[in-house]
C-alpha positions in Angstrom: 15.3 -23.7 -33.9 15.9 -27.2 -32.6 15.6 -27.4 -28.8 18.7 -29.6 -28.4 22.3 -29.4 -29.5 24.4 -32.3 -30.7 26.1 -35.2 -28.8 27.8 -32.9 -26.3 24.4 -31.8 -24.9 23.1 -35.4 -24.9 26.1 -36.5 -22.9 25.5 -33.5 -20.6 22.0 -34.6 -19.9 22.8 -38.2 -19.4 25.6 -38.5 -17.8 54.8 1.1 -10.2 52.4 3.6 -11.9 49.6 2.4 -9.7 51.1 3.5 -6.4 49.3 6.8 -6.4 46.1 5.0 -6.6 46.6 2.7 -3.7 43.4 2.4 -1.6 44.8 0.1 1.1 43.8 1.4 4.5 40.5 2.9 3.3 37.6 1.6 5.5 35.5 -1.1 3.8 31.8 -0.6 3.9 29.1 -3.3 3.8 27.5 -3.6 0.4 24.2 -5.5 0.3 23.6 -5.5 -3.4 25.1 -8.2 -5.6 27.0 -7.5 -8.8 24.5 -6.3 -11.4 25.3 -6.3 -15.1 23.1 -4.0 -17.1 22.8 -5.4 -20.6 24.9 -8.1 -22.2 27.9 -9.3 -20.3 31.0 -9.1 -22.6 33.7 -10.9 -20.7 37.4 -10.8 -21.6 38.8 -14.3 -20.7 42.0 -13.8 -18.7 41.9 -10.2 -19.9 41.8 -11.4 -23.6 44.5 -13.9 -23.8 44.6 -13.7 -27.6 45.5 -10.0 -27.4 47.9 -9.7 -24.4 49.7 -12.0 -22.1 46.9 -13.7 -20.1 46.1 -12.7 -16.6 48.5 -9.8 -16.5 47.8 -6.1 -15.8 48.6 -5.4 -19.5 45.8 -7.7 -20.5 43.3 -6.1 -18.1 44.4 -2.7 -19.2 43.8 -3.7 -22.8 40.3 -5.0 -22.1 39.3 -1.8 -20.3 40.6 0.3 -23.2 38.8 -1.9 -25.7 35.5 -1.7 -23.7 34.3 -4.8 -21.9 31.7 -5.5 -19.2 33.8 -7.9 -17.2 37.4 -8.8 -16.6 37.6 -12.6 -16.2 40.5 -14.1 -14.3 41.8 -16.9 -12.1 43.3 -16.9 -8.6 45.9 -18.9 -6.8 46.9 -18.6 -3.1 50.6 -18.2 -2.4 52.5 -19.7 0.6 52.4 -16.3 2.3 48.7 -15.9 1.8 48.6 -13.6 -1.2 46.1 -13.9 -4.0 47.8 -14.0 -7.4 46.2 -14.1 -10.8 47.1 -17.3 -12.6 45.1 -20.1 -14.3 47.8 -22.7 -13.5 48.8 -23.6 -9.9 52.4 -24.1 -11.2 54.7 -22.0 -13.3 53.5 -22.9 -16.8 56.4 -23.7 -19.2 54.4 -22.1 -22.0 54.0 -18.8 -20.2 56.5 -18.3 -17.3 60.1 -17.3 -17.8 62.2 -17.5 -14.6 64.8 -15.1 -13.2 67.5 -17.1 -15.1 65.9 -16.2 -18.4 64.7 -19.7 -19.1 61.1 -20.9 -19.3 59.9 -23.0 -16.5 60.5 -26.7 -16.9 57.8 -29.0 -18.2 58.5 -31.6 -15.5 58.2 -30.6 -11.9 57.7 -26.8 -12.4 57.7 -24.6 -9.4 54.3 -24.7 -7.5 52.9 -21.2 -7.0 51.1 -22.3 -3.8 54.5 -23.2 -2.2 56.1 -20.0 -3.2 56.1 -16.5 -1.6 54.8 -13.5 -3.5 58.3 -12.1 -3.9 59.4 -15.4 -5.5 56.4 -15.5 -7.8 56.9 -12.0 -9.1 60.4 -12.7 -10.2 58.9 -14.6 -13.2 58.3 -12.8 -16.5 54.8 -13.6 -17.8 54.8 -11.2 -20.7 56.1 -13.3 -23.6 54.5 -16.6 -24.5 57.0 -19.4 -25.2 57.2 -19.9 -29.0 57.9 -23.6 -28.4 54.4 -24.0 -26.9 53.2 -25.6 -30.1 49.4 -25.6 -30.5 48.8 -23.3 -27.6 51.1 -20.7 -29.2 49.4 -21.2 -32.5 46.0 -20.6 -31.0 46.7 -17.8 -28.5 50.3 -16.5 -29.0 50.4 -15.4 -32.6 47.9 -12.6 -32.2 49.3 -11.4 -28.9 51.3 -8.2 -28.5 54.1 -9.3 -26.2 54.8 -7.3 -23.0 58.2 -8.4 -21.7 58.6 -8.0 -17.9 55.0 -8.5 -17.0 54.6 -9.9 -13.5 52.0 -12.2 -12.2 49.8 -9.6 -10.4 47.9 -9.8 -7.2 44.2 -9.3 -6.9 44.9 -6.1 -5.1 46.9 -4.8 -8.1 44.0 -5.6 -10.5 41.6 -3.6 -8.4 44.1 -0.8 -8.2 44.5 -0.8 -12.0 40.7 -0.4 -12.4 40.8 2.5 -9.9 43.8 4.0 -11.8 41.7 4.0 -14.9 38.8 5.6 -13.1 36.6 2.7 -14.2 33.8 2.4 -11.7 31.7 0.0 -13.7 33.8 -2.9 -14.8 33.0 -6.2 -13.2 35.6 -8.7 -11.9 34.7 -12.4 -12.5 37.3 -14.1 -10.4 37.8 -17.8 -10.1 38.9 -19.7 -7.1 41.3 -22.3 -8.6 40.7 -25.0 -6.1 41.3 -28.7 -6.7 38.8 -31.0 -5.1 39.6 -34.3 -6.6 42.2 -36.4 -4.7 43.2 -37.9 -8.0 44.1 -34.5 -9.4 47.9 -34.0 -9.5 47.3 -30.5 -8.2 45.2 -31.6 -5.2 48.1 -31.9 -2.7 48.8 -28.2 -2.4 45.3 -27.0 -2.9 44.3 -24.5 -0.1 41.5 -25.3 2.3 38.3 -23.9 0.7 37.4 -21.9 3.8 40.8 -20.3 4.0 40.8 -19.5 0.3 37.5 -17.7 0.3 38.2 -15.9 3.5 41.3 -14.4 1.8 39.3 -13.5 -1.2 36.6 -11.8 0.8 39.2 -9.9 2.8 40.6 -8.3 -0.3 37.1 -7.7 -1.9 36.0 -5.9 1.2 39.2 -3.9 1.5 38.5 -2.4 -1.9 34.8 -2.2 -1.4 34.2 -4.3 -4.5 31.3 -6.4 -3.2 28.9 -5.1 -5.8 31.5 -5.5 -8.7 32.8 -9.0 -8.0 31.5 -12.4 -9.1 33.0 -15.5 -7.6 33.2 -18.4 -10.0 34.5 -21.9 -9.5 34.5 -25.5 -10.7 35.0 -26.4 -7.0 31.6 -25.7 -5.6 32.9 -26.2 -2.1 34.3 -22.7 -2.4 31.0 -21.3 -3.6 29.3 -22.9 -0.6 31.9 -21.5 1.7 31.7 -18.0 0.2 27.9 -17.9 0.5 28.2 -18.8 4.2 30.5 -15.7 4.9 29.4 -13.3 2.2 25.8 -14.0 1.0 25.9 -10.6 -0.8 28.4 -11.8 -3.4 27.4 -13.1 -6.7 28.3 -16.8 -7.2 28.9 -18.5 -10.6 28.8 -22.3 -10.9 31.3 -23.4 -13.6 31.1 -26.8 -15.1 31.9 -29.0 -18.0 31.2 -32.6 -18.8 33.5 -33.6 -21.6 34.6 -37.3 -21.4 37.0 -36.8 -24.3 39.0 -34.5 -22.1 39.4 -37.1 -19.4 38.4 -36.7 -15.8 39.8 -33.2 -15.8 36.9 -32.2 -18.0 34.2 -34.1 -16.1 33.0 -32.1 -13.1 29.5 -33.5 -12.7 30.5 -37.2 -13.1 27.3 -38.1 -14.8 26.6 -41.8 -14.7 28.7 -42.4 -11.6 27.0 -43.5 -8.3 29.3 -41.6 -6.0 29.0 -37.8 -5.8 31.5 -35.7 -7.7 34.1 -34.2 -5.4 33.6 -30.9 -7.3 30.0 -30.3 -6.3 30.3 -29.2 -2.7 28.7 -32.3 -1.3 25.9 -32.6 -3.9 25.3 -35.7 -6.0 24.2 -34.9 -9.5 22.1 -38.1 -9.5 19.8 -36.5 -6.9 19.0 -33.9 -9.5 18.6 -36.5 -12.3 21.6 -35.0 -14.0 20.2 -31.5 -14.0 23.2 -29.2 -13.6 21.1 -26.0 -13.4 19.0 -27.3 -10.5 22.2 -28.5 -8.7 23.8 -25.1 -9.2 20.6 -23.4 -7.8 20.8 -25.7 -4.7 24.4 -24.7 -4.0 23.4 -21.0 -4.1 24.7 -19.9 -7.5 23.3 -16.9 -9.2 24.9 -17.7 -12.6 25.6 -20.9 -14.5 28.7 -21.0 -16.6 29.1 -24.2 -18.6 31.3 -25.1 -21.6 29.4 -23.5 -24.4 29.0 -26.7 -26.4 26.9 -28.1 -23.6 24.2 -25.5 -23.8 20.7 -25.7 -25.2 17.8 -23.4 -25.4 16.0 -25.6 -22.8 18.8 -25.3 -20.3 18.8 -21.5 -20.8 15.1 -21.3 -20.3 15.3 -23.4 -17.2 18.0 -21.2 -15.7 16.1 -18.0 -16.4 12.9 -19.5 -14.9 14.9 -20.2 -11.7 16.2 -16.6 -11.7 19.7 -17.5 -12.9 21.8 -16.0 -15.7 23.8 -18.1 -18.3 27.3 -17.1 -19.3 29.2 -19.8 -21.2 32.9 -20.2 -21.9 35.2 -20.0 -24.0 33.7 -18.7 -27.2 36.0 -17.3 -30.0 34.1 -18.0 -33.3 31.7 -15.4 -34.5 29.4 -18.2 -35.7 29.3 -19.7 -32.3 28.7 -16.3 -30.7 25.8 -15.6 -33.0 24.3 -19.0 -32.2 24.5 -18.4 -28.5 23.0 -15.0 -28.8 20.1 -16.5 -30.7 19.7 -19.0 -27.9 19.4 -16.2 -25.3 22.6 -16.3 -23.2 23.2 -13.4 -20.9 26.9 -13.1 -21.6 29.8 -14.7 -23.3 33.4 -15.3 -22.1 35.9 -14.9 -24.9 39.7 -14.9 -25.5 38.9 -12.5 -28.4 36.8 -9.7 -26.8 37.4 -7.5 -29.9 35.6 -10.2 -32.0 32.7 -10.5 -29.6 32.4 -6.8 -29.4 32.1 -6.5 -33.2 29.5 -9.2 -33.3 27.4 -7.5 -30.6 27.7 -4.1 -32.4 26.5 -5.6 -35.6 23.6 -7.2 -33.8 22.6 -3.8 -32.4 23.5 -4.9 -28.8 25.0 -2.1 -26.6 28.6 -2.5 -25.6 30.6 -0.7 -22.9 32.4 2.5 -23.8 36.2 2.2 -24.0 38.0 3.5 -21.0 40.7 6.1 -21.8 44.1 5.2 -20.4 45.6 7.4 -17.6 48.5 9.4 -19.0 51.8 7.7 -18.5 50.5 4.4 -17.3 53.0 1.7 -18.3 50.3 -1.0 -18.6 48.6 0.8 -21.4 49.5 -0.7 -24.8 46.5 0.3 -26.8 44.1 -2.1 -28.4 46.0 -3.3 -31.5 46.7 -7.0 -32.0 49.0 -8.9 -34.4 46.7 -9.5 -37.4 47.7 -13.0 -38.5 45.6 -16.0 -39.6 44.9 -18.5 -36.8 43.5 -21.9 -37.3 40.2 -22.7 -35.7 40.6 -24.7 -32.5 39.4 -28.3 -32.5 38.2 -30.7 -29.8 37.9 -28.0 -27.1 41.4 -26.7 -27.5 40.1 -23.1 -26.8 39.2 -24.3 -23.3 42.5 -26.1 -22.5 45.3 -25.1 -20.2 
């Protein structure tokens, strides 16, 4: 096998039912051990957004019933200090239907970070907007719609896992923090210290220290989390895709000034080496866009005691290539596809978790079996 991959890598180098299961009020205990994944890490991206409405309890229930190692998700911090599960800091017109029955507007949509939880949970996240064009074509056609799905809190996600009796599933939770002053979402981005303190508070409340990994493109939050909770597993996210614009360039290779995303580090001090920079910030796992990976990078990470879990991989061909390269896990919108690939390769996968009787978030593991065009130009990673 060649030791390098394509132009992308060259650029990279260069440049209700849950109430009975509430655990609020239980004393949190200190857990020294970090999250440990035994075997291959099969991660359901946003719960498996090609199967159920992304980042909803229905999606996370689906993933556990399918059988995954890790539930991957994103967090935003509301005005009243609650952690809600959403990739976007605003109500996305492609996903969020307001209390008036209309999808959120494209222009000036409500900002989740300026809303209270009660306001946020008035939105229906369960039915993707058919007018979402390419996004709907990629991710909506195979989804089983779940009308009425709310944007959940992190507490509700933990309670869901407890309701299932699943004591093994890992939670890979992203602090959606916006470090670049030029980013349109920068203005309402919470202070990194405040953000991670809220996250740690909830993690401790549910005694999930050994089942949570904290991932972020804003390495300020990783640095801040390590300072208050060194026992937690940290995941350094990154991509360096100039064709996506600045929003896809977190390292800022080739620029003299340090990237605002790297927590005070300058990638030039590491000669463009993302792995060494991630190690310096205290990360345990590196998680780059999968097209920026090479066997050399994976070998380097392993030599430094770090795991490699790329995103977002939906093609069986790409999955097989990454397995051959030696990755430790894969994040996918289509966990059922990844699961089948692993089984065919003789790689152990988690057992499905039976649904509790009568739990409304259980919708089985079926999907709409329709043909979906292959994403181009990184579209799988967009939005």
